[in-house]
All heavy atoms as TSV, in Angstrom:
chain	resi	resn	atom	element	x	y	z
A	1	MET	N	N	41.496	-25.149	14.555
A	1	MET	CA	C	40.912	-23.898	14.166
A	1	MET	C	C	40.405	-23.986	12.741
A	1	MET	O	O	41.070	-24.490	11.896
A	1	MET	CB	C	41.939	-22.769	14.360
A	1	MET	CG	C	41.323	-21.407	14.059
A	1	MET	SD	S	42.444	-20.140	14.516
A	1	MET	CE	C	41.717	-19.625	16.039
A	2	SER	N	N	39.215	-23.451	12.499
A	2	SER	CA	C	38.622	-23.518	11.167
A	2	SER	C	C	38.855	-22.192	10.413
A	2	SER	O	O	39.492	-21.282	10.950
A	2	SER	CB	C	37.160	-23.772	11.295
A	2	SER	OG	O	36.509	-22.701	11.947
A	3	LEU	N	N	38.339	-22.155	9.253
A	3	LEU	CA	C	38.482	-20.985	8.380
A	3	LEU	C	C	37.946	-19.724	9.046
A	3	LEU	O	O	36.921	-19.764	9.656
A	3	LEU	CB	C	37.733	-21.257	7.055
A	3	LEU	CG	C	37.926	-20.289	5.948
A	3	LEU	CD1	C	39.390	-20.186	5.496
A	3	LEU	CD2	C	37.063	-20.615	4.746
A	4	PHE	N	N	38.600	-18.596	8.904
A	4	PHE	CA	C	38.249	-17.323	9.476
A	4	PHE	C	C	38.228	-17.322	11.019
A	4	PHE	O	O	37.627	-16.434	11.627
A	4	PHE	CB	C	36.908	-16.825	8.953
A	4	PHE	CG	C	36.873	-16.653	7.447
A	4	PHE	CD1	C	36.024	-17.441	6.721
A	4	PHE	CD2	C	37.675	-15.762	6.808
A	4	PHE	CE1	C	35.963	-17.322	5.321
A	4	PHE	CE2	C	37.624	-15.632	5.455
A	4	PHE	CZ	C	36.794	-16.410	4.677
A	5	GLY	N	N	38.813	-18.283	11.673
A	5	GLY	CA	C	38.908	-18.314	13.103
A	5	GLY	C	C	37.625	-18.695	13.795
A	5	GLY	O	O	37.494	-18.564	15.003
A	6	LEU	N	N	36.656	-19.200	13.075
A	6	LEU	CA	C	35.378	-19.639	13.707
A	6	LEU	C	C	35.473	-21.110	14.022
A	6	LEU	O	O	35.710	-21.941	13.156
A	6	LEU	CB	C	34.223	-19.369	12.744
A	6	LEU	CG	C	33.916	-17.904	12.387
A	6	LEU	CD1	C	32.811	-17.864	11.359
A	6	LEU	CD2	C	33.547	-17.142	13.623
A	7	GLY	N	N	35.271	-21.441	15.234
A	7	GLY	CA	C	35.286	-22.822	15.671
A	7	GLY	C	C	33.960	-23.449	15.525
A	7	GLY	O	O	32.906	-22.791	15.284
A	8	ARG	N	N	33.881	-24.744	15.719
A	8	ARG	CA	C	32.628	-25.463	15.558
A	8	ARG	C	C	31.634	-25.158	16.730
A	8	ARG	O	O	30.462	-25.230	16.543
A	8	ARG	CB	C	32.866	-26.957	15.593
A	8	ARG	CG	C	33.467	-27.481	14.345
A	8	ARG	CD	C	33.560	-28.952	14.373
A	8	ARG	NE	N	33.346	-29.439	13.056
A	8	ARG	CZ	C	33.141	-30.708	12.783
A	8	ARG	NH1	N	33.118	-31.570	13.738
A	8	ARG	NH2	N	32.958	-31.090	11.555
A	9	ASN	N	N	32.156	-24.809	17.869
A	9	ASN	CA	C	31.284	-24.580	19.018
A	9	ASN	C	C	30.738	-23.214	19.068
A	9	ASN	O	O	29.916	-22.894	19.992
A	9	ASN	CB	C	32.066	-24.913	20.295
A	9	ASN	CG	C	32.426	-26.371	20.350
A	9	ASN	OD1	O	31.777	-27.218	19.716
A	9	ASN	ND2	N	33.451	-26.700	21.083
A	10	GLN	N	N	31.126	-22.275	18.210
A	10	GLN	CA	C	30.606	-20.932	18.305
A	10	GLN	C	C	29.228	-20.893	17.695
A	10	GLN	O	O	28.926	-21.491	16.662
A	10	GLN	CB	C	31.510	-19.971	17.556
A	10	GLN	CG	C	32.857	-19.782	18.291
A	10	GLN	CD	C	33.723	-18.780	17.494
A	10	GLN	OE1	O	33.425	-18.458	16.382
A	10	GLN	NE2	N	34.769	-18.320	18.116
A	11	ARG	N	N	28.347	-20.133	18.363
A	11	ARG	CA	C	26.964	-20.006	17.881
A	11	ARG	C	C	26.850	-18.791	16.938
A	11	ARG	O	O	27.558	-17.815	17.071
A	11	ARG	CB	C	26.031	-19.839	19.067
A	11	ARG	CG	C	25.990	-21.023	19.956
A	11	ARG	CD	C	25.049	-20.786	21.028
A	11	ARG	NE	N	24.336	-22.012	21.297
A	11	ARG	CZ	C	23.353	-22.151	22.132
A	11	ARG	NH1	N	22.916	-21.137	22.825
A	11	ARG	NH2	N	22.780	-23.324	22.283
A	12	THR	N	N	25.917	-18.934	16.006
A	12	THR	CA	C	25.638	-17.799	15.136
A	12	THR	C	C	24.506	-16.998	15.682
A	12	THR	O	O	23.678	-17.473	16.467
A	12	THR	CB	C	25.277	-18.280	13.706
A	12	THR	OG1	O	24.137	-19.099	13.805
A	12	THR	CG2	C	26.433	-19.050	13.092
A	13	PHE	N	N	24.395	-15.736	15.279
A	13	PHE	CA	C	23.316	-14.870	15.740
A	13	PHE	C	C	22.063	-15.223	15.016
A	13	PHE	O	O	21.971	-15.312	13.782
A	13	PHE	CB	C	23.667	-13.431	15.422
A	13	PHE	CG	C	22.515	-12.509	15.743
A	13	PHE	CD1	C	22.195	-12.172	17.029
A	13	PHE	CD2	C	21.806	-11.935	14.723
A	13	PHE	CE1	C	21.138	-11.325	17.272
A	13	PHE	CE2	C	20.762	-11.074	14.973
A	13	PHE	CZ	C	20.400	-10.761	16.269
A	14	ARG	N	N	20.964	-15.449	15.770
A	14	ARG	CA	C	19.663	-15.732	15.208
A	14	ARG	C	C	18.684	-14.773	15.829
A	14	ARG	O	O	18.487	-14.726	17.016
A	14	ARG	CB	C	19.245	-17.142	15.492
A	14	ARG	CG	C	20.136	-18.185	14.809
A	14	ARG	CD	C	19.580	-19.555	15.055
A	14	ARG	NE	N	20.585	-20.567	14.644
A	14	ARG	CZ	C	20.609	-21.121	13.432
A	14	ARG	NH1	N	19.692	-20.792	12.564
A	14	ARG	NH2	N	21.550	-21.940	13.159
A	15	PRO	N	N	18.011	-13.981	14.954
A	15	PRO	CA	C	17.041	-13.013	15.507
A	15	PRO	C	C	15.827	-13.713	16.077
A	15	PRO	O	O	15.563	-14.876	15.771
A	15	PRO	CB	C	16.639	-12.176	14.250
A	15	PRO	CG	C	16.929	-13.027	13.105
A	15	PRO	CD	C	18.119	-13.920	13.490
A	16	LYS	N	N	15.142	-13.009	16.956
A	16	LYS	CA	C	13.957	-13.558	17.558
A	16	LYS	C	C	12.864	-13.755	16.511
A	16	LYS	O	O	12.778	-12.997	15.585
A	16	LYS	CB	C	13.422	-12.652	18.648
A	16	LYS	CG	C	14.355	-12.558	19.870
A	16	LYS	CD	C	13.759	-11.645	20.911
A	16	LYS	CE	C	14.678	-11.578	22.118
A	16	LYS	NZ	N	14.130	-10.688	23.127
A	17	LYS	N	N	12.057	-14.819	16.655
A	17	LYS	CA	C	11.049	-15.121	15.657
A	17	LYS	C	C	9.897	-14.135	15.721
A	17	LYS	O	O	9.261	-13.854	14.701
A	17	LYS	CB	C	10.612	-16.500	15.828
A	17	LYS	CG	C	11.703	-17.477	15.597
A	17	LYS	CD	C	11.230	-18.735	14.955
A	17	LYS	CE	C	12.375	-19.710	14.837
A	17	LYS	NZ	N	12.698	-20.126	13.570
A	18	SER	N	N	9.528	-13.665	16.861
A	18	SER	CA	C	8.373	-12.767	16.971
A	18	SER	C	C	8.830	-11.334	17.078
A	18	SER	O	O	9.723	-11.017	17.870
A	18	SER	CB	C	7.546	-13.152	18.190
A	18	SER	OG	O	8.309	-12.974	19.354
A	19	ALA	N	N	8.221	-10.481	16.304
A	19	ALA	CA	C	8.554	-9.054	16.350
A	19	ALA	C	C	7.837	-8.424	17.527
A	19	ALA	O	O	6.756	-8.882	17.979
A	19	ALA	CB	C	8.101	-8.411	15.050
A	20	PRO	N	N	8.382	-7.347	18.104
A	20	PRO	CA	C	7.685	-6.757	19.205
A	20	PRO	C	C	6.374	-6.127	18.739
A	20	PRO	O	O	6.263	-5.630	17.611
A	20	PRO	CB	C	8.693	-5.689	19.700
A	20	PRO	CG	C	9.590	-5.454	18.550
A	20	PRO	CD	C	9.631	-6.735	17.745
A	21	SER	N	N	5.381	-6.171	19.613
A	21	SER	CA	C	4.060	-5.644	19.209
A	21	SER	C	C	4.128	-4.094	19.194
A	21	SER	O	O	4.835	-3.495	19.987
A	21	SER	CB	C	2.973	-6.097	20.175
A	21	SER	OG	O	3.291	-5.614	21.466
A	22	ARG	N	N	3.370	-3.528	18.289
A	22	ARG	CA	C	3.338	-2.103	18.197
A	22	ARG	C	C	2.365	-1.541	19.198
A	22	ARG	O	O	1.504	-2.231	19.759
A	22	ARG	CB	C	2.866	-1.690	16.777
A	22	ARG	CG	C	3.892	-2.077	15.726
A	22	ARG	CD	C	3.359	-1.749	14.399
A	22	ARG	NE	N	2.155	-2.497	14.190
A	22	ARG	CZ	C	1.361	-2.387	13.177
A	22	ARG	NH1	N	1.642	-1.589	12.214
A	22	ARG	NH2	N	0.229	-3.056	13.091
A	23	SER	N	N	2.458	-0.248	19.423
A	23	SER	CA	C	1.602	0.394	20.378
A	23	SER	C	C	0.157	0.464	19.757
A	23	SER	O	O	-0.041	0.327	18.583
A	23	SER	CB	C	2.089	1.785	20.720
A	23	SER	OG	O	1.987	2.621	19.562
A	24	LYS	N	N	-0.783	0.727	20.651
A	24	LYS	CA	C	-2.209	0.795	20.211
A	24	LYS	C	C	-2.344	1.998	19.250
A	24	LYS	O	O	-3.124	1.930	18.341
A	24	LYS	CB	C	-3.125	0.931	21.423
A	24	LYS	CG	C	-3.162	-0.272	22.294
A	24	LYS	CD	C	-3.930	-1.366	21.598
A	24	LYS	CE	C	-4.060	-2.550	22.547
A	24	LYS	NZ	N	-4.660	-3.659	21.977
A	25	GLY	N	N	-1.635	3.086	19.526
A	25	GLY	CA	C	-1.721	4.242	18.636
A	25	GLY	C	C	-1.200	3.945	17.269
A	25	GLY	O	O	-1.797	4.384	16.258
A	26	ALA	N	N	-0.137	3.180	17.137
A	26	ALA	CA	C	0.402	2.829	15.791
A	26	ALA	C	C	-0.559	1.920	15.067
A	26	ALA	O	O	-0.756	2.012	13.872
A	26	ALA	CB	C	1.750	2.138	15.921
A	27	GLN	N	N	-1.184	0.986	15.784
A	27	GLN	CA	C	-2.170	0.069	15.192
A	27	GLN	C	C	-3.388	0.873	14.679
A	27	GLN	O	O	-3.900	0.616	13.617
A	27	GLN	CB	C	-2.604	-1.016	16.168
A	27	GLN	CG	C	-1.514	-2.010	16.476
A	27	GLN	CD	C	-1.976	-2.990	17.544
A	27	GLN	OE1	O	-3.006	-2.848	18.108
A	27	GLN	NE2	N	-1.139	-4.009	17.793
A	28	LEU	N	N	-3.829	1.807	15.509
A	28	LEU	CA	C	-4.973	2.648	15.122
A	28	LEU	C	C	-4.676	3.466	13.920
A	28	LEU	O	O	-5.485	3.619	12.948
A	28	LEU	CB	C	-5.386	3.531	16.308
A	28	LEU	CG	C	-6.596	4.411	16.088
A	28	LEU	CD1	C	-7.861	3.573	15.747
A	28	LEU	CD2	C	-6.844	5.280	17.297
A	29	ARG	N	N	-3.430	4.045	13.846
A	29	ARG	CA	C	-3.009	4.878	12.711
A	29	ARG	C	C	-2.991	4.040	11.428
A	29	ARG	O	O	-3.432	4.509	10.380
A	29	ARG	CB	C	-1.657	5.451	12.985
A	29	ARG	CG	C	-1.159	6.398	11.970
A	29	ARG	CD	C	-1.958	7.722	12.011
A	29	ARG	NE	N	-2.106	8.235	10.692
A	29	ARG	CZ	C	-3.040	9.093	10.345
A	29	ARG	NH1	N	-3.878	9.532	11.192
A	29	ARG	NH2	N	-3.121	9.509	9.109
A	30	GLN	N	N	-2.532	2.799	11.498
A	30	GLN	CA	C	-2.476	1.952	10.367
A	30	GLN	C	C	-3.915	1.601	9.857
A	30	GLN	O	O	-4.160	1.586	8.662
A	30	GLN	CB	C	-1.688	0.648	10.623
A	30	GLN	CG	C	-1.553	-0.237	9.413
A	30	GLN	CD	C	-0.779	-1.500	9.702
A	30	GLN	OE1	O	-0.606	-1.868	10.854
A	30	GLN	NE2	N	-0.390	-2.199	8.682
A	31	LEU	N	N	-4.788	1.376	10.815
A	31	LEU	CA	C	-6.188	1.108	10.449
A	31	LEU	C	C	-6.842	2.299	9.776
A	31	LEU	O	O	-7.532	2.166	8.789
A	31	LEU	CB	C	-6.979	0.706	11.722
A	31	LEU	CG	C	-8.437	0.384	11.493
A	31	LEU	CD1	C	-8.614	-0.851	10.653
A	31	LEU	CD2	C	-9.127	0.222	12.858
A	32	ILE	N	N	-6.558	3.481	10.316
A	32	ILE	CA	C	-7.127	4.720	9.698
A	32	ILE	C	C	-6.565	4.910	8.298
A	32	ILE	O	O	-7.297	5.244	7.389
A	32	ILE	CB	C	-6.838	5.925	10.617
A	32	ILE	CG1	C	-7.658	5.807	11.875
A	32	ILE	CG2	C	-7.107	7.229	9.866
A	32	ILE	CD1	C	-7.311	6.821	12.951
A	33	ASP	N	N	-5.239	4.742	8.112
A	33	ASP	CA	C	-4.640	4.863	6.819
A	33	ASP	C	C	-5.247	3.873	5.762
A	33	ASP	O	O	-5.508	4.241	4.661
A	33	ASP	CB	C	-3.151	4.678	6.884
A	33	ASP	CG	C	-2.444	5.824	7.575
A	33	ASP	OD1	O	-3.058	6.900	7.750
A	33	ASP	OD2	O	-1.276	5.675	7.971
A	34	ALA	N	N	-5.464	2.638	6.212
A	34	ALA	CA	C	-6.041	1.628	5.288
A	34	ALA	C	C	-7.447	2.009	4.954
A	34	ALA	O	O	-7.853	1.845	3.792
A	34	ALA	CB	C	-5.971	0.251	5.995
A	35	THR	N	N	-8.204	2.490	5.957
A	35	THR	CA	C	-9.586	2.871	5.688
A	35	THR	C	C	-9.642	4.055	4.706
A	35	THR	O	O	-10.464	4.072	3.789
A	35	THR	CB	C	-10.283	3.281	6.998
A	35	THR	OG1	O	-10.207	2.178	7.888
A	35	THR	CG2	C	-11.736	3.606	6.788
A	36	LEU	N	N	-8.746	5.042	4.856
A	36	LEU	CA	C	-8.722	6.185	3.954
A	36	LEU	C	C	-8.313	5.733	2.539
A	36	LEU	O	O	-8.865	6.264	1.554
A	36	LEU	CB	C	-7.757	7.241	4.474
A	36	LEU	CG	C	-8.193	7.971	5.740
A	36	LEU	CD1	C	-7.075	8.902	6.248
A	36	LEU	CD2	C	-9.453	8.746	5.494
A	37	ALA	N	N	-7.432	4.808	2.435
A	37	ALA	CA	C	-7.005	4.360	1.095
A	37	ALA	C	C	-8.184	3.612	0.368
A	37	ALA	O	O	-8.425	3.865	-0.807
A	37	ALA	CB	C	-5.822	3.369	1.216
A	38	VAL	N	N	-8.921	2.846	1.118
A	38	VAL	CA	C	-10.062	2.127	0.505
A	38	VAL	C	C	-11.179	3.130	0.160
A	38	VAL	O	O	-11.782	3.049	-0.937
A	38	VAL	CB	C	-10.638	1.057	1.512
A	38	VAL	CG1	C	-11.963	0.524	1.066
A	38	VAL	CG2	C	-9.663	-0.067	1.660
A	39	ASP	N	N	-11.386	4.148	0.987
A	39	ASP	CA	C	-12.389	5.153	0.720
A	39	ASP	C	C	-11.978	5.986	-0.528
A	39	ASP	O	O	-12.838	6.290	-1.352
A	39	ASP	CB	C	-12.551	6.077	1.947
A	39	ASP	CG	C	-13.819	6.914	1.862
A	39	ASP	OD1	O	-14.781	6.398	1.300
A	39	ASP	OD2	O	-13.803	8.060	2.371
A	40	PHE	N	N	-10.704	6.312	-0.644
A	40	PHE	CA	C	-10.217	7.029	-1.827
A	40	PHE	C	C	-10.430	6.220	-3.080
A	40	PHE	O	O	-10.899	6.727	-4.100
A	40	PHE	CB	C	-8.744	7.407	-1.655
A	40	PHE	CG	C	-8.132	8.032	-2.844
A	40	PHE	CD1	C	-8.415	9.363	-3.154
A	40	PHE	CD2	C	-7.265	7.328	-3.688
A	40	PHE	CE1	C	-7.856	9.978	-4.242
A	40	PHE	CE2	C	-6.732	7.938	-4.813
A	40	PHE	CZ	C	-7.007	9.250	-5.100
A	41	PHE	N	N	-10.127	4.867	-3.045
A	41	PHE	CA	C	-10.337	4.048	-4.205
A	41	PHE	C	C	-11.815	4.015	-4.586
A	41	PHE	O	O	-12.165	4.085	-5.776
A	41	PHE	CB	C	-9.871	2.631	-3.909
A	41	PHE	CG	C	-10.219	1.649	-4.965
A	41	PHE	CD1	C	-9.502	1.590	-6.146
A	41	PHE	CD2	C	-11.331	0.805	-4.764
A	41	PHE	CE1	C	-9.864	0.686	-7.143
A	41	PHE	CE2	C	-11.688	-0.116	-5.769
A	41	PHE	CZ	C	-10.957	-0.166	-6.955
A	42	ASN	N	N	-12.713	3.948	-3.618
A	42	ASN	CA	C	-14.120	3.881	-3.909
A	42	ASN	C	C	-14.591	5.210	-4.559
A	42	ASN	O	O	-15.440	5.185	-5.465
A	42	ASN	CB	C	-14.919	3.614	-2.604
A	42	ASN	CG	C	-14.803	2.177	-2.170
A	42	ASN	OD1	O	-14.469	1.283	-2.942
A	42	ASN	ND2	N	-14.997	1.962	-0.879
A	43	GLN	N	N	-14.133	6.334	-4.089
A	43	GLN	CA	C	-14.502	7.604	-4.689
A	43	GLN	C	C	-13.989	7.729	-6.132
A	43	GLN	O	O	-14.730	8.211	-7.015
A	43	GLN	CB	C	-13.920	8.814	-3.846
A	43	GLN	CG	C	-14.524	8.898	-2.446
A	43	GLN	CD	C	-15.972	9.360	-2.519
A	43	GLN	OE1	O	-16.382	10.130	-3.396
A	43	GLN	NE2	N	-16.761	8.878	-1.585
A	44	VAL	N	N	-12.780	7.348	-6.371
A	44	VAL	CA	C	-12.235	7.369	-7.753
A	44	VAL	C	C	-13.013	6.429	-8.651
A	44	VAL	O	O	-13.344	6.779	-9.802
A	44	VAL	CB	C	-10.731	7.064	-7.759
A	44	VAL	CG1	C	-10.190	6.863	-9.193
A	44	VAL	CG2	C	-9.977	8.187	-7.074
A	45	ASN	N	N	-13.333	5.284	-8.153
A	45	ASN	CA	C	-14.074	4.263	-8.922
A	45	ASN	C	C	-15.487	4.812	-9.240
A	45	ASN	O	O	-15.966	4.621	-10.386
A	45	ASN	CB	C	-14.203	2.995	-8.171
A	45	ASN	CG	C	-14.621	1.834	-9.010
A	45	ASN	OD1	O	-14.436	1.842	-10.222
A	45	ASN	ND2	N	-15.236	0.788	-8.418
A	46	LEU	N	N	-16.144	5.487	-8.331
A	46	LEU	CA	C	-17.436	6.058	-8.575
A	46	LEU	C	C	-17.391	7.105	-9.655
A	46	LEU	O	O	-18.209	7.182	-10.540
A	46	LEU	CB	C	-18.017	6.640	-7.246
A	46	LEU	CG	C	-19.413	7.263	-7.354
A	46	LEU	CD1	C	-20.423	6.167	-7.646
A	46	LEU	CD2	C	-19.722	7.948	-6.065
A	47	LEU	N	N	-16.355	7.973	-9.581
A	47	LEU	CA	C	-16.182	9.012	-10.607
A	47	LEU	C	C	-15.919	8.416	-11.985
A	47	LEU	O	O	-16.509	8.823	-12.988
A	47	LEU	CB	C	-15.019	9.931	-10.204
A	47	LEU	CG	C	-14.697	11.074	-11.164
A	47	LEU	CD1	C	-15.863	12.002	-11.255
A	47	LEU	CD2	C	-13.445	11.768	-10.734
A	48	TYR	N	N	-15.069	7.386	-12.016
A	48	TYR	CA	C	-14.751	6.745	-13.294
A	48	TYR	C	C	-15.989	6.071	-13.924
A	48	TYR	O	O	-16.243	6.212	-15.107
A	48	TYR	CB	C	-13.667	5.722	-13.108
A	48	TYR	CG	C	-13.375	4.922	-14.369
A	48	TYR	CD1	C	-12.570	5.497	-15.382
A	48	TYR	CD2	C	-13.835	3.608	-14.544
A	48	TYR	CE1	C	-12.339	4.792	-16.544
A	48	TYR	CE2	C	-13.574	2.925	-15.728
A	48	TYR	CZ	C	-12.803	3.538	-16.696
A	48	TYR	OH	O	-12.548	2.815	-17.857
A	49	CYS	N	N	-16.819	5.419	-13.091
A	49	CYS	CA	C	-18.017	4.731	-13.593
A	49	CYS	C	C	-18.992	5.807	-14.116
A	49	CYS	O	O	-19.694	5.546	-15.113
A	49	CYS	CB	C	-18.660	3.915	-12.471
A	49	CYS	SG	S	-17.693	2.435	-12.089
A	50	THR	N	N	-19.116	6.926	-13.429
A	50	THR	CA	C	-20.020	8.003	-13.902
A	50	THR	C	C	-19.540	8.540	-15.234
A	50	THR	O	O	-20.360	8.735	-16.146
A	50	THR	CB	C	-20.054	9.106	-12.848
A	50	THR	OG1	O	-20.475	8.563	-11.636
A	50	THR	CG2	C	-21.065	10.191	-13.289
A	51	LEU	N	N	-18.264	8.745	-15.373
A	51	LEU	CA	C	-17.754	9.278	-16.639
A	51	LEU	C	C	-17.927	8.284	-17.774
A	51	LEU	O	O	-18.280	8.671	-18.945
A	51	LEU	CB	C	-16.244	9.648	-16.509
A	51	LEU	CG	C	-15.940	10.906	-15.744
A	51	LEU	CD1	C	-14.473	11.072	-15.581
A	51	LEU	CD2	C	-16.568	12.114	-16.443
A	52	THR	N	N	-17.653	7.023	-17.561
A	52	THR	CA	C	-17.791	6.065	-18.668
A	52	THR	C	C	-19.233	5.795	-19.056
A	52	THR	O	O	-19.508	5.398	-20.170
A	52	THR	CB	C	-17.139	4.699	-18.256
A	52	THR	OG1	O	-17.722	4.214	-17.072
A	52	THR	CG2	C	-15.626	4.864	-18.112
A	53	GLU	N	N	-20.162	6.083	-18.160
A	53	GLU	CA	C	-21.570	5.926	-18.495
A	53	GLU	C	C	-22.079	6.988	-19.444
A	53	GLU	O	O	-22.832	6.743	-20.335
A	53	GLU	CB	C	-22.400	5.895	-17.177
A	53	GLU	CG	C	-23.872	5.643	-17.401
A	53	GLU	CD	C	-24.630	5.577	-16.095
A	53	GLU	OE1	O	-24.027	5.413	-15.059
A	53	GLU	OE2	O	-25.872	5.757	-16.133
A	54	PHE	N	N	-21.640	8.207	-19.202
A	54	PHE	CA	C	-22.153	9.354	-19.966
A	54	PHE	C	C	-21.181	9.820	-21.073
A	54	PHE	O	O	-21.604	10.528	-21.995
A	54	PHE	CB	C	-22.510	10.524	-19.046
A	54	PHE	CG	C	-23.591	10.206	-18.121
A	54	PHE	CD1	C	-23.372	9.984	-16.784
A	54	PHE	CD2	C	-24.905	10.140	-18.613
A	54	PHE	CE1	C	-24.424	9.722	-15.898
A	54	PHE	CE2	C	-25.969	9.805	-17.747
A	54	PHE	CZ	C	-25.727	9.589	-16.399
A	55	CYS	N	N	-19.957	9.494	-20.995
A	55	CYS	CA	C	-18.967	10.013	-21.957
A	55	CYS	C	C	-18.416	8.831	-22.750
A	55	CYS	O	O	-17.644	8.040	-22.247
A	55	CYS	CB	C	-17.817	10.716	-21.204
A	55	CYS	SG	S	-16.791	11.700	-22.289
A	56	THR	N	N	-18.855	8.746	-24.007
A	56	THR	CA	C	-18.370	7.676	-24.877
A	56	THR	C	C	-17.437	8.263	-25.919
A	56	THR	O	O	-17.229	9.486	-25.995
A	56	THR	CB	C	-19.571	7.034	-25.574
A	56	THR	OG1	O	-20.244	8.000	-26.395
A	56	THR	CG2	C	-20.572	6.451	-24.608
A	57	ALA	N	N	-16.888	7.402	-26.733
A	57	ALA	CA	C	-15.978	7.893	-27.797
A	57	ALA	C	C	-16.666	8.802	-28.822
A	57	ALA	O	O	-16.121	9.662	-29.375
A	57	ALA	CB	C	-15.326	6.695	-28.470
A	58	LYS	N	N	-17.987	8.536	-28.990
A	58	LYS	CA	C	-18.750	9.355	-29.913
A	58	LYS	C	C	-19.138	10.689	-29.357
A	58	LYS	O	O	-19.060	11.711	-29.963
A	58	LYS	CB	C	-19.997	8.581	-30.328
A	58	LYS	CG	C	-20.675	9.089	-31.537
A	58	LYS	CD	C	-21.805	8.116	-31.953
A	58	LYS	CE	C	-21.990	8.177	-33.441
A	58	LYS	NZ	N	-22.969	7.254	-33.862
A	59	SER	N	N	-19.599	10.709	-28.104
A	59	SER	CA	C	-20.101	11.961	-27.459
A	59	SER	C	C	-18.899	12.836	-26.941
A	59	SER	O	O	-19.041	14.027	-26.905
A	59	SER	CB	C	-21.068	11.679	-26.336
A	59	SER	OG	O	-20.438	10.961	-25.308
A	60	CYS	N	N	-17.853	12.219	-26.550
A	60	CYS	CA	C	-16.671	12.978	-26.061
A	60	CYS	C	C	-15.403	12.449	-26.778
A	60	CYS	O	O	-14.691	11.594	-26.241
A	60	CYS	CB	C	-16.484	12.756	-24.559
A	60	CYS	SG	S	-17.924	13.250	-23.555
A	61	PRO	N	N	-15.144	12.953	-27.986
A	61	PRO	CA	C	-13.983	12.465	-28.690
A	61	PRO	C	C	-12.648	12.769	-27.981
A	61	PRO	O	O	-11.723	11.998	-28.068
A	61	PRO	CB	C	-14.083	13.125	-30.058
A	61	PRO	CG	C	-14.979	14.253	-29.900
A	61	PRO	CD	C	-15.865	13.961	-28.726
A	62	THR	N	N	-12.609	13.874	-27.281
A	62	THR	CA	C	-11.400	14.205	-26.511
A	62	THR	C	C	-11.787	14.525	-25.105
A	62	THR	O	O	-12.829	15.123	-24.859
A	62	THR	CB	C	-10.639	15.437	-27.098
A	62	THR	OG1	O	-11.513	16.520	-27.088
A	62	THR	CG2	C	-10.153	15.198	-28.507
A	63	MET	N	N	-10.993	14.105	-24.184
A	63	MET	CA	C	-11.280	14.349	-22.748
A	63	MET	C	C	-10.635	15.643	-22.411
A	63	MET	O	O	-9.414	15.723	-22.086
A	63	MET	CB	C	-10.726	13.219	-21.917
A	63	MET	CG	C	-11.546	12.014	-21.908
A	63	MET	SD	S	-12.844	12.245	-20.699
A	63	MET	CE	C	-12.945	10.636	-19.974
A	64	THR	N	N	-11.426	16.730	-22.402
A	64	THR	CA	C	-10.917	18.029	-21.981
A	64	THR	C	C	-11.870	18.700	-21.023
A	64	THR	O	O	-13.048	18.325	-20.973
A	64	THR	CB	C	-10.696	18.995	-23.209
A	64	THR	OG1	O	-11.960	19.145	-23.844
A	64	THR	CG2	C	-9.712	18.401	-24.178
A	65	ALA	N	N	-11.397	19.673	-20.289
A	65	ALA	CA	C	-12.246	20.423	-19.383
A	65	ALA	C	C	-12.999	21.549	-20.048
A	65	ALA	O	O	-13.841	22.167	-19.464
A	65	ALA	CB	C	-11.434	20.957	-18.219
A	66	GLY	N	N	-12.671	21.827	-21.282
A	66	GLY	CA	C	-13.336	22.887	-22.031
A	66	GLY	C	C	-12.464	23.431	-23.112
A	66	GLY	O	O	-11.329	22.883	-23.346
A	67	PRO	N	N	-12.859	24.494	-23.791
A	67	PRO	CA	C	-12.000	25.062	-24.790
A	67	PRO	C	C	-10.759	25.722	-24.213
A	67	PRO	O	O	-10.756	26.168	-23.056
A	67	PRO	CB	C	-12.918	26.128	-25.458
A	67	PRO	CG	C	-13.935	26.438	-24.436
A	67	PRO	CD	C	-14.138	25.249	-23.619
A	68	LYS	N	N	-9.708	25.802	-24.993
A	68	LYS	CA	C	-8.522	26.413	-24.551
A	68	LYS	C	C	-8.593	27.914	-24.410
A	68	LYS	O	O	-9.279	28.593	-25.034
A	68	LYS	CB	C	-7.342	26.092	-25.502
A	68	LYS	CG	C	-6.912	24.633	-25.382
A	68	LYS	CD	C	-5.738	24.408	-26.236
A	68	LYS	CE	C	-5.271	22.957	-26.081
A	68	LYS	NZ	N	-4.082	22.697	-26.824
């Protein structure tokens, strides 16, 4: 008998190598989420590029929406 009562012939648990496939609905949802994330990034990037083109340190010393 070996340490902790485990013999040489006992097998250890090994998980399956391939994960079960997801449903078509879950795959579609992940695709939609990824598309929305890329679209959001593109919209923010467009806004940032527009601001940096017209608003410089000289013309806009402080970034505010208007007077307090």
